[in-house]
C-alpha positions as CSV (number, residue, x, y, z in Angstrom):
1,M,0.0,0.0,0.0
2,K,1.4,3.4,-1.0
3,H,1.8,6.0,1.7
4,S,-1.3,8.1,1.1
5,N,0.0,11.5,2.4
6,L,3.4,11.2,0.9
7,H,4.4,11.0,-2.8
8,V,7.1,8.4,-2.9
9,I,9.2,7.3,-5.8
10,A,12.0,4.7,-6.1
11,M,15.0,5.4,-8.2
12,I,17.6,2.8,-9.2
13,P,21.0,4.3,-10.3
14,A,22.6,1.9,-12.7
15,R,26.2,2.4,-13.8
16,L,27.4,-0.2,-16.3
17,Q,31.1,-0.2,-15.7
18,A,31.4,-0.9,-12.0
19,T,35.0,-1.0,-10.8
20,R,35.1,-4.4,-9.0
21,F,32.8,-6.3,-11.4
22,P,32.3,-4.5,-14.8
23,R,28.9,-5.1,-16.5
24,K,27.6,-6.9,-13.4
25,L,24.1,-5.3,-13.8
26,L,23.6,-7.0,-17.2
27,Q,24.8,-10.4,-15.9
28,D,22.2,-13.1,-16.2
29,L,20.3,-14.0,-13.0
30,G,17.8,-16.7,-13.7
31,G,16.8,-15.6,-17.2
32,K,16.8,-11.8,-16.5
33,S,19.5,-9.3,-15.9
34,V,20.5,-8.3,-12.4
35,I,19.2,-4.7,-13.0
36,A,15.9,-6.0,-14.5
37,R,15.4,-8.2,-11.4
38,T,16.0,-5.3,-9.1
39,Y,13.6,-3.1,-11.0
40,L,10.8,-5.7,-11.2
41,N,11.2,-6.7,-7.5
42,T,11.0,-3.1,-6.4
43,K,8.0,-2.5,-8.6
44,A,6.2,-5.6,-7.2
45,T,6.3,-4.2,-3.7
46,G,3.5,-1.7,-4.6
47,L,5.0,0.9,-2.3
48,F,5.8,3.5,-4.9
49,N,4.0,6.0,-7.1
50,D,6.8,5.4,-9.6
51,V,9.9,3.2,-10.0
52,I,12.6,4.7,-12.3
53,V,16.0,3.4,-13.4
54,V,18.6,6.1,-14.0
55,T,21.5,5.0,-16.1
56,D,24.6,6.0,-18.2
57,S,24.2,2.9,-20.5
58,Q,22.2,2.5,-23.6
59,E,22.3,-1.3,-23.0
60,I,20.7,-0.9,-19.6
61,F,18.2,1.6,-21.0
62,D,17.1,-0.8,-23.6
63,D,17.0,-3.7,-21.2
64,I,14.7,-1.9,-18.8
65,Q,12.4,-0.7,-21.6
66,S,12.1,-4.3,-22.8
67,H,10.5,-5.1,-19.5
68,G,8.1,-2.2,-19.8
69,G,10.0,-0.2,-17.2
70,Q,10.6,3.6,-16.7
71,V,14.2,4.6,-17.4
72,I,16.0,7.9,-17.7
73,M,19.4,8.4,-19.3
74,S,21.9,10.5,-17.3
75,Q,22.9,13.7,-19.1
76,T,26.3,14.0,-17.4
77,E,28.9,11.8,-15.8
78,H,28.5,11.1,-12.1
79,S,30.9,9.8,-9.5
80,C,28.2,8.1,-7.4
81,G,24.6,7.0,-7.5
82,S,23.2,9.8,-5.4
83,D,24.5,12.4,-7.8
84,R,22.9,10.5,-10.7
85,I,19.6,10.5,-8.8
86,A,19.8,14.2,-8.0
87,E,20.1,15.1,-11.6
88,A,17.1,12.9,-12.5
89,V,14.8,14.0,-9.7
90,E,15.3,17.7,-9.9
91,H,12.2,18.3,-12.1
92,I,10.1,15.5,-10.6
93,D,7.4,16.6,-8.1
94,T,7.8,14.2,-5.1
95,D,8.3,14.2,-1.3
96,I,10.5,11.1,-0.7
97,V,13.0,9.5,-3.1
98,L,14.0,6.0,-2.3
99,N,17.4,5.0,-3.7
100,V,17.5,1.3,-4.5
101,Q,21.0,-0.1,-5.3
102,G,20.9,-1.8,-8.8
103,D,23.0,-4.7,-7.6
104,E,20.7,-5.6,-4.7
105,P,17.9,-7.5,-6.4
106,F,16.4,-9.3,-3.3
107,T,15.5,-6.5,-0.9
108,D,12.1,-7.3,0.6
109,K,8.9,-5.3,0.9
110,D,8.9,-5.2,4.7
111,S,12.3,-3.6,4.9
112,L,11.3,-0.9,2.4
113,E,8.0,-0.2,4.2
114,N,9.8,0.1,7.5
115,L,12.2,2.5,5.9
116,L,9.5,4.8,4.6
117,D,7.6,4.6,7.9
118,V,10.3,6.8,9.6
119,F,8.9,9.8,7.7
120,R,5.6,9.4,9.6
121,Q,7.0,9.1,13.1
122,R,7.4,11.7,15.8
123,D,11.0,12.6,15.0
124,A,10.3,12.7,11.2
125,E,11.1,16.4,11.0
126,Q,14.7,15.8,12.2
127,I,15.4,13.2,9.5
128,D,17.1,14.2,6.2
129,L,17.4,10.7,5.0
130,A,16.9,7.1,6.3
131,S,18.8,3.9,5.5
132,L,18.8,0.2,6.4
133,M,21.3,-1.8,8.5
134,T,21.4,-5.5,9.3
135,P,23.2,-7.3,12.2
136,L,26.6,-8.6,11.2
137,D,27.8,-11.6,13.2
138,D,30.3,-13.5,11.1
139,E,33.9,-12.4,11.9
140,A,35.0,-12.7,8.3
141,D,32.1,-10.4,7.2
142,I,33.0,-7.9,10.0
143,Q,36.6,-7.7,8.7
144,N,35.5,-7.6,5.0
145,P,36.0,-4.1,3.6
146,N,33.3,-4.7,1.0
147,Y,30.8,-4.7,3.9
148,V,30.3,-1.2,5.1
149,K,29.8,-1.0,8.9
150,V,27.7,1.6,10.7
151,I,27.5,2.8,14.3
152,V,24.5,4.6,15.7
153,N,23.4,6.5,18.7
154,Q,20.5,5.6,21.1
155,Q,17.9,6.9,18.7
156,N,19.4,5.0,15.8
157,F,20.9,8.1,14.1
158,A,24.1,7.2,12.3
159,L,27.3,8.3,13.9
160,Y,29.8,7.0,11.3
161,F,30.2,4.5,8.5
162,S,33.4,2.6,7.7
163,R,34.9,-0.2,5.8
164,S,36.9,-1.0,8.9
165,P,35.4,-2.9,11.8
166,V,33.8,-0.2,13.9
167,P,33.7,-0.1,16.8
168,Y,37.2,-1.5,17.5
169,H,36.5,-4.3,20.1
170,R,39.3,-3.6,22.5
171,N,37.5,-4.6,25.7
172,Q,36.5,-8.2,25.1
173,S,34.3,-8.3,28.2
174,I,31.8,-5.9,26.5
175,S,29.4,-7.4,24.1
176,V,29.4,-5.6,20.7
177,Q,26.8,-5.9,18.0
178,Y,28.1,-4.9,14.5
179,F,25.8,-3.7,11.8
180,R,26.2,-3.8,8.1
181,H,25.0,-0.8,6.2
182,K,22.7,-1.8,3.3
183,G,22.9,0.8,0.5
184,I,19.3,1.6,0.3
185,Y,18.3,5.2,1.2
186,A,15.1,7.2,1.5
187,F,15.8,10.9,1.0
188,R,13.7,14.0,1.4
189,K,13.9,15.5,-2.1
190,Q,15.7,18.6,-0.8
191,A,18.4,16.4,0.9
192,I,19.3,14.6,-2.3
193,L,19.4,17.9,-4.2
194,D,21.7,19.5,-1.5
195,F,24.0,16.4,-1.6
196,S,24.7,16.9,-5.3
197,K,25.9,20.5,-4.7
198,L,28.2,19.7,-1.8
199,P,31.9,18.9,-2.7
200,M,33.3,15.6,-1.5
201,L,35.4,15.9,1.7
202,G,38.3,13.9,3.1
203,L,36.5,11.2,5.0
204,E,34.2,10.2,2.1
205,A,37.2,10.3,-0.3
206,A,39.3,8.1,2.0
207,E,36.6,5.5,2.7
208,Q,34.8,5.7,-0.7
209,I,31.4,5.7,1.1
210,E,29.1,8.3,-0.3
211,C,26.8,8.6,2.7
212,I,29.6,9.9,4.8
213,R,29.2,13.2,2.9
214,F,25.9,13.8,4.6
215,L,27.5,13.3,8.1
216,E,30.4,15.6,7.2
217,Y,28.0,18.4,6.3
218,G,25.8,17.8,9.4
219,K,22.8,16.0,7.9
220,T,20.9,13.4,9.9
221,I,20.6,9.8,8.8
222,K,18.1,7.6,10.6
223,M,19.0,3.9,10.5
224,V,16.4,1.2,10.4
225,E,17.3,-2.3,11.5
226,T,16.2,-5.2,9.4
227,E,16.8,-8.9,9.8
228,E,16.4,-9.4,6.1
229,N,19.9,-10.4,5.0
230,S,19.8,-9.8,1.3
231,F,23.1,-9.1,-0.4
232,G,24.7,-7.0,-3.0
233,I,26.4,-8.4,-6.1
234,D,30.0,-7.0,-6.0
235,T,31.9,-10.0,-7.4
236,P,31.4,-13.0,-9.7
237,Q,31.2,-15.1,-6.5
238,D,28.3,-13.0,-5.3
239,L,26.5,-13.6,-8.6
240,E,26.8,-17.3,-8.0
241,R,25.4,-16.9,-4.5
242,A,22.5,-14.9,-6.0
243,K,21.7,-17.6,-8.5
244,A,21.7,-20.2,-5.7
245,F,19.5,-18.0,-3.6
246,L,17.1,-17.5,-6.5
247,N,16.9,-21.2,-7.1
248,Q,16.2,-21.7,-3.4
249,Q,13.3,-19.2,-3.6
250,K,11.8,-21.0,-6.6
251,S,12.0,-24.5,-5.0
């Protein structure tokens, strides 16, 4: 069910030549491309007034159109997905823009609904954007720099994101719960427009984590915990895991 008093759209930035796994969004995943699966699964939630792919690639453009999807071609080069979305959303009349990562095809409806719900809660006016986090318990995953970790305050506002294990677990007598940041954001439209005009600063440049830019400029990020442990496709090995996961869903 769409949020009746909020106009909400989902945008899926889709860059073809990813650094770690070039052309991953067009890789076959059970008979459809990774990006097409992401688009169709997001559309199937029924949570959005519109779902739009934003891309720099004619191949991705054509692929989404072949599935009857809405797709916009970026007019300029962008260094990150949020900048790509900011360009596309500038002339679209909407309240909330949800950024779905094109390489995360299995995010579930409940997680997205919980993310959007923060904009109807008591502290909604304090929130510039919201994002998802999921508990991280495996030591190898905690140490893995491809898994971005997030630490939060008592109200679940983000304090910092890092590819390093944060916090550093010096005192082993204290129990620590690690959280992995899932790269799905719900922005107020103005927040995403502001983001695109702010230059990258040192922490974002060092970590290569775009949401750090919001923290460096004093924006607030509300984190929403989810148990749904879907995964992004960053490597060919991840793609094989995704194929196995899809087969498991079908069986």
